[in-house]
SETOR-885655 format. One line per 4 residues: number of its first residue (from 1); their letters; for each residue x, y, z of C-alpha. Coordinates in nm, 2 decimals. Layout:
# residues N
NUM> a> X Y Z; ...
# end
This chain:
# residues 510
1> mcgi> -2.09 1.10 3.99; -1.81 1.08 3.73; -1.49 1.22 3.59; -1.51 1.36 3.24
5> cgtl> -1.26 1.46 2.98; -1.22 1.52 2.60; -1.07 1.71 2.31; -1.16 1.90 2.01
9> nfsr> -0.92 1.95 1.72; -0.97 2.26 1.53; -0.91 2.10 1.18; -1.15 1.82 1.08
13> eahv> -0.87 1.64 0.91; -0.67 1.62 1.23; -0.84 1.31 1.38; -0.82 1.26 1.76
17> dshd> -0.59 1.00 1.89; -0.80 0.76 2.09; -0.49 0.67 2.30; -0.47 1.03 2.42
21> vqrm> -0.83 1.03 2.51; -0.78 0.70 2.71; -0.47 0.84 2.89; -0.67 1.14 3.00
25> ndai> -0.95 0.91 3.12; -0.73 0.67 3.31; -0.58 0.96 3.51; -0.92 1.01 3.67
29> fhrg> -1.01 0.66 3.74; -1.06 0.73 4.10; -1.35 0.96 4.02; -1.54 0.66 3.87
33> pdde> -1.41 0.30 3.93; -1.75 0.14 3.81; -1.73 0.20 3.44; -1.58 0.40 3.15
37> gyyv> -1.71 0.51 2.82; -1.58 0.68 2.50; -1.70 0.87 2.19; -1.41 0.93 1.95
41> kdnv> -1.49 1.03 1.59; -1.29 1.24 1.35; -1.18 1.55 1.53; -1.37 1.51 1.86
45> glam> -1.32 1.27 2.15; -1.52 1.24 2.48; -1.46 1.02 2.77; -1.58 0.95 3.12
49> rrls> -1.54 0.74 3.44; -1.85 0.65 3.61; -1.93 0.61 3.98; -2.29 0.46 3.96
53> iidl> -2.55 0.64 4.17; -2.88 0.66 3.96; -3.00 0.41 3.69; -2.73 0.16 3.76
57> ttgk> -2.80 -0.06 3.45; -2.87 0.18 3.15; -2.71 0.50 3.25; -2.38 0.43 3.08
61> qpir> -2.21 0.73 2.92; -2.15 0.89 2.68; -2.53 0.94 2.60; -2.67 1.08 2.28
65> nedg> -2.98 1.22 2.15; -3.23 1.03 1.91; -3.04 1.08 1.59; -2.68 1.07 1.74
69> siwi> -2.60 1.43 1.65; -2.55 1.54 2.01; -2.33 1.35 2.27; -2.27 1.42 2.63
73> vfng> -2.04 1.33 2.91; -2.15 1.44 3.25; -2.03 1.47 3.61; -2.28 1.53 3.89
77> eiyn> -2.64 1.49 3.99; -2.95 1.66 3.84; -3.21 1.66 4.12; -3.50 1.80 3.91
81> ypel> -3.46 1.54 3.63; -3.79 1.37 3.68; -3.98 1.70 3.64; -3.75 1.81 3.36
85> rkel> -3.79 1.47 3.17; -4.18 1.51 3.18; -4.14 1.86 3.04; -3.92 1.75 2.76
89> esrg> -4.13 1.44 2.67; -4.43 1.67 2.65; -4.23 1.87 2.39; -4.18 1.54 2.18
93> hhfy> -3.84 1.43 2.31; -3.79 1.05 2.35; -3.57 0.90 2.61; -3.41 0.56 2.61
97> tksd> -3.26 0.56 2.96; -3.38 0.66 3.30; -3.06 0.86 3.38; -3.05 1.23 3.46
101> teai> -2.77 1.27 3.20; -3.00 1.21 2.91; -3.23 1.48 3.04; -2.94 1.73 2.99
105> vhay> -2.89 1.60 2.62; -3.26 1.68 2.54; -3.26 2.01 2.75; -2.96 2.12 2.52
109> eefg> -3.17 2.02 2.21; -3.46 2.22 2.34; -3.31 2.52 2.50; -2.95 2.54 2.35
113> vecp> -2.69 2.72 2.55; -2.96 2.83 2.79; -2.99 2.47 2.92; -2.79 2.50 3.24
117> nkln> -3.06 2.74 3.38; -3.31 2.45 3.37; -3.09 2.23 3.58; -3.12 2.19 3.96
121> gmfa> -2.80 2.01 4.09; -2.44 2.00 4.09; -2.27 1.94 3.75; -2.00 1.97 3.49
125> faiw> -2.06 1.85 3.14; -1.94 1.86 2.79; -2.16 1.83 2.49; -2.05 1.77 2.12
129> dayr> -2.29 1.92 1.89; -2.21 1.77 1.55; -2.46 1.98 1.36; -2.32 2.30 1.49
133> qrvf> -1.96 2.18 1.51; -1.90 2.29 1.86; -1.83 2.17 2.22; -2.04 2.31 2.50
137> iard> -1.92 2.29 2.85; -2.09 2.42 3.17; -2.03 2.41 3.55; -2.29 2.44 3.82
141> rlgk> -2.38 2.76 4.00; -2.15 2.73 4.30; -1.87 2.53 4.15; -1.95 2.20 4.33
145> kply> -1.81 2.00 4.04; -1.48 2.11 3.87; -1.39 2.16 3.51; -1.08 2.28 3.36
149> yyhd> -0.99 2.37 3.00; -0.69 2.44 2.76; -0.68 2.56 2.41; -0.43 2.68 2.16
153> dkra> -0.46 2.74 1.78; -0.48 2.37 1.71; -0.71 2.22 1.97; -0.90 2.24 2.30
157> lfas> -0.89 2.01 2.60; -1.12 1.99 2.89; -1.14 1.76 3.20; -1.26 1.74 3.56
161> elks> -0.89 1.75 3.70; -0.57 1.91 3.59; -0.39 1.58 3.59; -0.60 1.47 3.30
165> ilqi> -0.52 1.76 3.07; -0.16 1.71 3.17; -0.15 1.36 3.02; -0.11 1.53 2.69
169> kdvp> 0.27 1.59 2.66; 0.28 1.90 2.45; 0.06 2.11 2.70; 0.27 2.38 2.84
173> rrvs> 0.36 2.34 3.21; 0.46 2.71 3.28; 0.39 2.80 3.62; 0.16 3.11 3.66
177> real> 0.33 3.37 3.87; -0.01 3.55 3.90; -0.16 3.24 4.04; 0.12 3.18 4.27
181> dlyl> 0.08 3.54 4.41; -0.28 3.48 4.46; -0.22 3.15 4.63; 0.03 3.31 4.88
185> tyey> -0.23 3.57 4.94; -0.53 3.35 5.00; -0.41 3.00 5.03; -0.62 2.90 4.72
189> ipap> -0.63 2.98 4.35; -0.94 3.17 4.25; -1.11 3.09 3.91; -1.03 3.14 3.62
193> ytif> -0.67 3.10 3.73; -0.49 2.76 3.78; -0.14 2.71 3.89; -0.05 2.65 3.51
197> edik> -0.04 2.97 3.30; -0.21 2.81 3.00; -0.49 2.61 3.17; -0.80 2.77 3.31
201> klpa> -1.08 2.68 3.55; -1.42 2.73 3.41; -1.57 2.97 3.67; -1.89 2.86 3.87
205> ghsl> -2.21 2.95 3.70; -2.04 2.99 3.37; -2.05 2.81 3.03; -1.80 2.80 2.75
209> tiha> -1.87 2.73 2.38; -1.57 2.61 2.18; -1.63 2.60 1.81; -1.45 2.38 1.58
213> ngkt> -1.28 2.67 1.41; -1.11 2.77 1.74; -1.35 3.05 1.84; -1.46 3.04 2.21
217> elrr> -1.74 3.21 2.39; -1.74 3.24 2.76; -2.07 3.31 2.91; -2.21 3.37 3.27
221> ywel> -2.55 3.20 3.29; -2.63 3.27 3.67; -2.59 3.54 3.93; -2.66 3.56 4.30
225> hfhe> -2.92 3.82 4.39; -3.05 3.96 4.71; -3.43 4.01 4.74; -3.49 4.23 5.04
229> ngtl> -3.85 4.25 5.14; -4.07 4.33 5.44; -4.17 3.97 5.52; -4.21 3.91 5.91
233> ekdl> -3.91 3.72 6.06; -4.14 3.44 6.18; -4.27 3.38 5.82; -3.91 3.39 5.70
237> qhgl> -3.80 3.13 5.95; -4.08 2.89 5.84; -3.99 2.95 5.48; -3.63 2.88 5.54
241> vdll> -3.70 2.55 5.72; -3.92 2.44 5.41; -3.63 2.54 5.17; -3.37 2.34 5.38
245> qdav> -3.60 2.04 5.40; -3.66 2.05 5.03; -3.29 2.08 4.96; -3.21 1.79 5.18
249> kirl> -3.50 1.57 5.05; -3.41 1.60 4.69; -3.05 1.50 4.76; -3.16 1.16 4.91
253> msdv> -3.23 1.05 4.54; -3.01 0.75 4.50; -3.00 0.39 4.40; -2.71 0.32 4.63
257> plga> -2.66 0.35 5.02; -2.61 0.71 5.15; -2.53 0.88 5.49; -2.39 1.21 5.62
261> flsg> -2.09 1.36 5.75; -2.16 1.48 6.12; -1.92 1.72 6.30; -2.16 1.82 6.58
265> gids> -2.17 2.17 6.44; -2.49 2.35 6.34; -2.46 2.29 5.97; -2.41 1.92 5.96
269> scvv> -2.65 1.87 6.26; -2.92 2.06 6.08; -2.86 1.84 5.76; -2.88 1.51 5.97
273> alma> -3.19 1.63 6.15; -3.36 1.71 5.82; -3.26 1.37 5.69; -3.40 1.19 6.00
277> rvmn> -3.74 1.36 5.93; -3.78 1.20 5.60; -3.59 0.87 5.59; -3.75 0.54 5.69
281> qpvk> -3.43 0.40 5.84; -3.15 0.53 6.07; -2.93 0.77 5.91; -2.58 0.66 5.87
285> tfsi> -2.36 0.93 6.02; -1.97 0.96 6.01; -1.75 1.17 6.24; -1.38 1.26 6.28
289> gfee> -1.24 1.34 6.63; -0.87 1.44 6.74; -0.65 1.26 6.98; -0.56 1.59 7.14
293> gsyn> -0.86 1.65 7.38; -0.87 2.02 7.34; -0.95 1.99 6.97; -1.18 1.68 7.00
297> elhy> -1.54 1.78 6.96; -1.68 1.43 6.90; -1.91 1.47 7.21; -2.12 1.71 7.01
301> arei> -2.15 1.47 6.72; -2.24 1.19 6.96; -2.51 1.40 7.12; -2.67 1.47 6.79
305> arhf> -2.63 1.10 6.67; -2.79 0.98 7.00; -3.09 1.23 6.97; -3.16 1.14 6.60
309> ktdh> -3.09 0.77 6.67; -2.84 0.75 6.38; -2.62 0.46 6.29; -2.30 0.64 6.40
313> qefi> -1.93 0.57 6.31; -1.62 0.75 6.43; -1.26 0.78 6.34; -0.98 0.94 6.57
317> lkpd> -0.74 1.15 6.38; -0.38 1.09 6.50; -0.05 1.28 6.42; 0.06 1.01 6.18
321> algl> -0.22 1.13 5.95; 0.03 1.39 5.83; 0.20 1.11 5.63; -0.11 1.14 5.40
325> tekl> 0.01 1.48 5.27; 0.20 1.36 4.96; -0.09 1.14 4.85; -0.36 1.42 4.90
329> vkhl> -0.14 1.67 4.72; -0.15 1.45 4.41; -0.52 1.46 4.41; -0.53 1.84 4.44
333> depl> -0.31 1.89 4.14; -0.25 2.25 4.26; -0.17 2.43 4.58; -0.46 2.46 4.83
337> gdfs> -0.35 2.57 5.19; -0.65 2.42 5.37; -0.53 2.17 5.62; -0.89 2.02 5.67
341> iipt> -0.83 1.82 5.35; -0.69 1.57 5.59; -0.99 1.51 5.80; -1.21 1.55 5.50
345> flvs> -1.02 1.28 5.32; -1.03 1.04 5.63; -1.41 1.09 5.70; -1.48 1.03 5.32
349> qmar> -1.26 0.70 5.34; -1.45 0.59 5.64; -1.79 0.66 5.49; -1.70 0.50 5.17
353> qhvt> -1.68 0.17 5.36; -2.05 0.19 5.43; -2.21 0.42 5.16; -2.16 0.57 4.82
357> vals> -2.32 0.89 4.88; -2.28 1.14 5.19; -2.45 1.47 5.26; -2.25 1.74 5.42
361> gdgg> -2.30 2.08 5.59; -2.05 2.26 5.36; -2.17 2.61 5.26; -2.37 2.69 5.57
365> delf> -2.10 2.94 5.70; -2.10 3.14 5.37; -2.49 3.15 5.34; -2.57 3.23 5.70
369> ggye> -2.27 3.43 5.82; -2.13 3.15 6.04; -1.77 3.27 6.06; -1.63 3.48 6.34
373> tyia> -1.51 3.73 6.09; -1.86 3.86 6.05; -1.83 3.96 6.42; -1.51 4.13 6.34
377> dway> -1.71 4.33 6.08; -1.93 4.46 6.33; -1.62 4.54 6.56; -1.47 4.75 6.28
381> rkyr> -1.77 4.98 6.28; -1.72 5.03 6.64; -1.34 5.06 6.62; -1.39 5.36 6.37
385> hvpk> -1.50 5.56 6.66; -1.16 5.54 6.81; -0.96 5.87 6.72; -0.78 5.80 6.39
389> llrn> -0.46 5.94 6.54; -0.47 5.68 6.81; -0.56 5.40 6.58; -0.30 5.47 6.32
393> gvis> -0.03 5.64 6.52; -0.03 5.42 6.83; -0.23 5.10 6.81; -0.13 5.00 6.46
397> piaq> 0.25 5.05 6.50; 0.25 4.85 6.82; 0.05 4.57 6.67; 0.29 4.55 6.37
401> rvpp> 0.60 4.51 6.61; 0.44 4.23 6.80; 0.56 3.90 6.64; 0.30 3.66 6.52
405> takk> 0.26 3.32 6.71; 0.25 2.97 6.57; -0.12 2.93 6.65; -0.28 3.08 6.35
409> kgvi> -0.61 3.16 6.53; -0.46 3.25 6.86; -0.55 3.58 7.03; -0.23 3.76 6.94
413> nrvk> -0.27 3.68 6.57; -0.63 3.78 6.57; -0.57 4.11 6.72; -0.29 4.17 6.46
417> rfvd> -0.52 4.08 6.17; -0.79 4.30 6.32; -0.57 4.60 6.35; -0.42 4.54 6.01
421> gall> -0.76 4.51 5.86; -0.88 4.84 6.01; -0.62 5.01 5.79; -0.77 4.87 5.48
425> pedl> -1.07 5.02 5.27; -1.40 4.88 5.36; -1.42 4.65 5.07; -1.11 4.47 5.18
429> qhvr> -1.15 4.46 5.57; -1.35 4.14 5.59; -1.11 3.94 5.36; -0.81 4.04 5.58
433> wmif> -0.91 3.76 5.79; -0.86 3.51 5.49; -0.52 3.65 5.40; -0.21 3.44 5.45
437> lter> 0.05 3.69 5.34; 0.00 4.06 5.36; 0.14 4.29 5.08; 0.42 4.40 5.32
441> ekqq> 0.51 4.03 5.40; 0.51 3.95 5.03; 0.76 4.23 4.95; 0.98 4.10 5.22
445> lyge> 0.96 3.74 5.07; 0.95 3.80 4.70; 1.23 3.85 4.45; 1.24 4.13 4.19
449> amqs> 1.03 3.97 3.94; 0.75 3.87 4.17; 0.76 4.20 4.35; 0.71 4.37 4.02
453> lass> 0.42 4.14 3.93; 0.25 4.18 4.27; 0.26 4.55 4.25; 0.13 4.57 3.89
457> tgah> -0.16 4.30 3.91; -0.33 4.36 4.25; -0.43 4.04 4.43; -0.74 4.20 4.58
461> dfir> -0.89 4.32 4.26; -1.12 4.04 4.22; -1.23 4.07 4.58; -1.31 4.44 4.52
465> syfn> -1.49 4.36 4.20; -1.73 4.11 4.37; -1.79 4.35 4.68; -1.88 4.64 4.45
469> sads> -2.10 4.42 4.21; -2.32 4.27 4.49; -2.67 4.40 4.43; -2.72 4.48 4.79
473> qdyv> -2.63 4.80 5.01; -2.61 4.58 5.33; -2.25 4.55 5.43; -2.29 4.19 5.56
477> nrql> -2.47 4.07 5.26; -2.19 4.21 5.04; -1.94 4.03 5.24; -2.15 3.70 5.23
481> yvdi> -2.16 3.75 4.85; -1.77 3.79 4.84; -1.73 3.46 5.04; -1.97 3.27 4.83
485> ktyl> -1.81 3.38 4.50; -1.46 3.32 4.62; -1.38 3.11 4.94; -1.67 2.88 4.89
489> cddi> -1.63 2.81 4.53; -1.25 2.79 4.51; -1.15 2.65 4.85; -1.45 2.46 5.03
493> mvkv> -1.59 2.31 4.71; -1.25 2.21 4.58; -1.16 2.04 4.90; -1.48 1.85 4.93
497> drms> -1.48 1.73 4.57; -1.12 1.62 4.56; -1.10 1.45 4.89; -1.43 1.27 4.85
501> mats> -1.35 1.16 4.50; -1.01 1.04 4.60; -1.21 0.78 4.78; -1.48 0.73 4.51
505> lear> -1.74 0.88 4.74; -2.01 1.13 4.63; -2.05 1.43 4.85; -2.37 1.64 4.83
509> ap> -2.41 1.97 5.01; -2.76 2.09 5.05
# end
C-alpha cells in the first residue's frame, strides 16, 4: 500500500523540478511512512510513499523493466501476481524482485494498455513509457484505490490525493459549482468531478493515457455484467460460498500482521468466519461501540468473536470524538457527508496498534441488496396500486407539509422520503433515499447563479444513465448496479481508503 504522485511536462525541454515532486510526495506521507522513492528525468517525475506489506526488502519503488525504458509507481495489492508472474516468465520476462509491483511493469510490456484486465486486486498506478513518450495511469474496477489528475496545455499532474496536486502553486483552485450541487444532492462527489473545477477523479474501472504532446485518451477497461441463468438456487449458494472463501483467502497474502474489522453485522461477520476457516491462528478482530446504549451493538460483535475464538479488541466511541472532525476533513480534501468517517478512523487507529492490514465487510450491502431501501423498492410497486388521485392529491401534499425531524432515519423522515420518491420516475425512486437536498429544497437554498446551474445541469443525469445502461431488465439488479457504480465507489470506498490511510493501515474488502 502506498501513495503515488507524478508529473509530465509536455515540452521535453521543460525539465521537471524535483522539489515540486518532493513536495507532492511529502503531502501524502501518511499513506506510506516506511519508505519513499523517486524517478525524475527530463520532463517526467514519479514518486511514491510506501507502506511495506509484501516483499519488505526488495519491493522498493519506483520499479523498472529490464532495460529501464518503463517505470512504475503503484498503490495497492495484486492478489494474482504469483500466477501472473509465472505467465510472464514463460513469455520471456525477467524479474529482479518478488513484489507484485514488478508484475504490472511486465504485464504492461506484454499487454500494453490492456494490462489492467490481467490484474486481480485493488490498485492505482502510473507508468512512464519512455519509448512511447507517454504516462499510463489506471484505477481498479471498484475504485478502492484513488487517483486524481490535472492537466493544462503545459503539463499533467496525478496523485493519490488532491492535497498532493495542490502542492503545485499554479494549479487553479476554482470551486466547481457543479460538484458542489452534486455534493448537496448526494453528500458525496461522484467521479469524474472533484470539488475543484480543473482537477478530475479517474473513474473506477478506467485508464488514462497522457502523451508527451498533451493528448489524452480516457478508456473504460471494465464493466459490470449480469449473467442470469437457470442454475438451481442450492448450487448457486454453494458457488457463492466458494467465491467468498476465495476472495477472503487471497486477501490474507501479507508479510506483516493482519486482522479484521468486526461490527457484528452480516458482512463483517461473514469475512471473519471465512478468515477463521483458513488461518492457523486466532483472527485479530476490532470493533467500535457507542457510549449511548441504544446505538451500541457491541454485543453482536462479541458474540461473533466468542464463537470464532478471535483475539478481540474494542473501543467505545464517546461524544468528544467530534473533536476529530477538523483533522479528518483534512484527510478527505473535499466534502463527504458520511459521518461514519469518525468510527472508521477510530477503528483503523485501534487496529493499527496491532496489525498493518485489516479486512472489512464493505461492499456487501451493494452486492447483496442489504439496505432497507431495497424493501422500499418493493413497497413502491405496491404503492402504485393506490389510486393516483389519492397519492398525488392527498398523501403527497400532507407529507410535504409535515416538517422533518432531526433524526435522519426516523419514521417521519422515512415516510416523507418514501412519498417524495413515489412522485419520481422509476429510475430515480431508489436513489431518493440517498438524496440530502431535493430539487425543491435546493431552489429554496440556492442563490440565482446556483439555481440556474442546478436547473441546467441535472444532478440526477448520471444516476439515470447508469440505471438505463445496466444490462439487466430486473429492477433490483439495475438498482444494485447504480449503487455499485455510484455510492460504493464514490462514498464507501473513499471513506475506507482515507480513514485507514490516515492511520497508515491497509484496508482490504473481499
